[in-house]
C-alpha positions in Angstrom: -29.8 33.8 -32.9 -30.4 30.0 -33.4 -26.5 29.6 -34.7 -25.4 31.5 -31.5 -27.4 29.4 -28.9 -26.3 26.2 -31.0 -22.6 27.4 -30.8 -22.8 28.3 -27.2 -24.3 25.0 -26.5 -21.5 23.1 -28.3 -19.0 25.0 -26.4 -20.4 24.0 -23.0 -20.5 20.7 -24.3 -16.8 20.5 -25.6 -15.7 22.2 -22.1 -17.5 19.4 -20.4 -15.9 16.7 -22.6 -12.4 18.3 -21.9 -12.9 18.6 -18.1 -14.3 14.8 -18.1 -11.4 13.7 -20.1 -8.8 15.5 -17.9 -10.4 13.9 -14.7 -10.2 10.5 -16.4 -6.8 10.9 -18.1 -4.7 7.8 -17.4 -2.3 7.6 -14.9 1.3 7.5 -16.0 2.7 3.9 -16.0 5.2 4.8 -13.1 2.5 6.1 -10.8 0.2 3.4 -11.6 3.0 0.8 -10.7 3.5 2.8 -7.5 -0.1 2.1 -6.5 0.3 -1.6 -7.4 3.4 -1.7 -5.3 1.7 0.0 -2.5 -1.4 -2.3 -2.7 1.3 -5.4 -2.8 2.9 -4.1 0.5 -0.4 -3.7 2.2 -1.7 -6.8 1.1 1.5 -8.8 2.3 1.4 -7.1 5.8 -2.1 -8.0 6.3 -1.9 -11.7 5.5 1.5 -11.9 7.5 -0.1 -10.2 10.5 -3.1 -12.4 10.3 -0.8 -15.5 10.4 1.1 -14.0 13.1 -2.3 -13.7 15.2 -2.9 -17.4 14.6 0.4 -18.8 15.2 2.3 -16.6 17.7 2.1 -17.3 21.4 4.0 -14.0 22.4 1.7 -11.3 23.2 4.0 -8.6 22.0 4.1 -10.1 18.3 0.4 -10.5 18.4 0.1 -6.8 19.5 2.4 -6.0 16.6 0.6 -8.1 14.1 -2.8 -6.3 15.0 -1.3 -3.0 14.6 0.0 -4.0 11.2 -3.6 -5.5 10.1 -5.1 -2.2 11.2 -2.8 0.3 9.9 -2.2 -1.7 6.5 -5.9 -2.2 6.2 -6.2 1.6 6.2 -3.5 2.0 3.8 -4.9 -0.7 1.8 -8.6 0.9 1.7 -6.9 4.3 0.6 -4.7 2.7 -2.0 -7.8 1.2 -3.4 -9.9 4.3 -3.4 -7.2 6.2 -5.3 -6.4 3.4 -7.7 -10.2 3.2 -8.6 -10.2 7.1 -9.1 -7.4 6.8 -11.2 -8.8 3.3 -13.2 -5.8 1.5 -12.1 -6.4 -2.2 -11.6 -4.7 -3.7 -8.2 -3.9 -7.0 -7.1 -6.2 -9.0 -4.8 -3.7 -11.4 -3.0 0.0 -10.8 -2.1 2.8 -11.3 -4.9 4.6 -14.7 -5.7 7.6 -13.7 -3.3 5.2 -12.8 -0.2 3.3 -16.0 -1.1 6.7 -18.0 -0.7 7.8 -16.1 2.3 4.4 -17.0 4.0 4.4 -20.7 3.1 8.0 -20.8 4.6 6.8 -18.9 7.7 3.8 -21.4 7.9 6.4 -24.3 8.5 7.6 -22.6 11.7 6.3 -22.4 15.2 7.0 -20.9 18.4 10.0 -18.7 18.9 11.1 -19.7 15.4 8.0 -18.2 13.8 8.0 -15.2 15.8 11.6 -14.4 15.0 10.9 -15.0 11.3 7.8 -12.9 11.1 9.5 -9.9 13.0 12.6 -10.1 11.0 11.0 -10.8 7.5 7.6 -9.1 7.6 8.6 -6.5 10.4 12.2 -5.2 9.8 12.8 -6.3 6.4 9.8 -5.5 4.4 9.3 -2.1 6.1 12.8 -1.1 5.3 12.0 -2.0 1.5 8.6 -0.3 1.6 10.1 2.7 3.4 12.8 3.2 0.9 10.0 3.0 -1.9 7.8 5.5 -0.4 10.7 7.9 -0.3 11.1 7.4 -4.1 7.5 7.6 -4.5 7.3 11.0 -2.9 10.4 12.3 -4.8 9.4 10.6 -8.3 5.5 10.6 -8.5 4.2 12.6 -11.2 0.8 12.5 -10.1 -0.2 14.7 -7.1 -2.5 12.3 -5.4 -0.1 9.4 -5.9 2.5 11.6 -4.1 0.2 12.7 -1.5 -0.7 9.0 -0.5 3.0 8.2 -0.4 3.8 11.1 1.8 0.9 10.3 4.2 1.9 6.5 4.3 5.8 7.1 4.8 5.8 8.3 8.4 3.4 5.2 9.1 5.7 2.8 7.6 8.8 4.3 9.3 7.0 4.1 12.7 6.3 0.2 11.9 10.1 -0.4 10.9 11.2 1.1 14.3 8.5 -0.9 16.2 9.8 -3.9 14.4 13.4 -3.2 15.1 12.8 -2.7 18.7 10.6 -6.0 18.9 13.2 -7.8 17.3 15.8 -6.5 19.6 13.9 -7.7 22.7 13.2 -11.1 21.3 17.1 -11.7 21.1 
């Protein structure tokens, strides 16, 4: 009787350990890289949007920038939550390429700044991120990573269209 209770307790403990191990199993490198890339994209859009709010005198550019800050802030929050649940460390600031772009844009003023912001951060970056999200949807092995990419894809597509229209209106 004693042995049976001990064996039952050990089986419950083993099952619990297996469940916990399955929940904290490391994310595949490709999926972890996808989360890092999503965080980078969101960080860059937020930083560029904040710069545009400070530097632009164009109401449409400022409205677009605020939309980018709001939407990408939400996207970054969701990416951070998922990364935390998957034990993936995310960057805290934009990568070197985006920091260089920001430094270059910081030197511009007036309409030159507005055009650079809309063309680079708006049209260019959203086209790249949209293409990456489509690849993430097709290639992610983790269901949660795939779900996040699927949720963010139409938002990024809409941003790209907004940027294209704003870019055309500014010409």
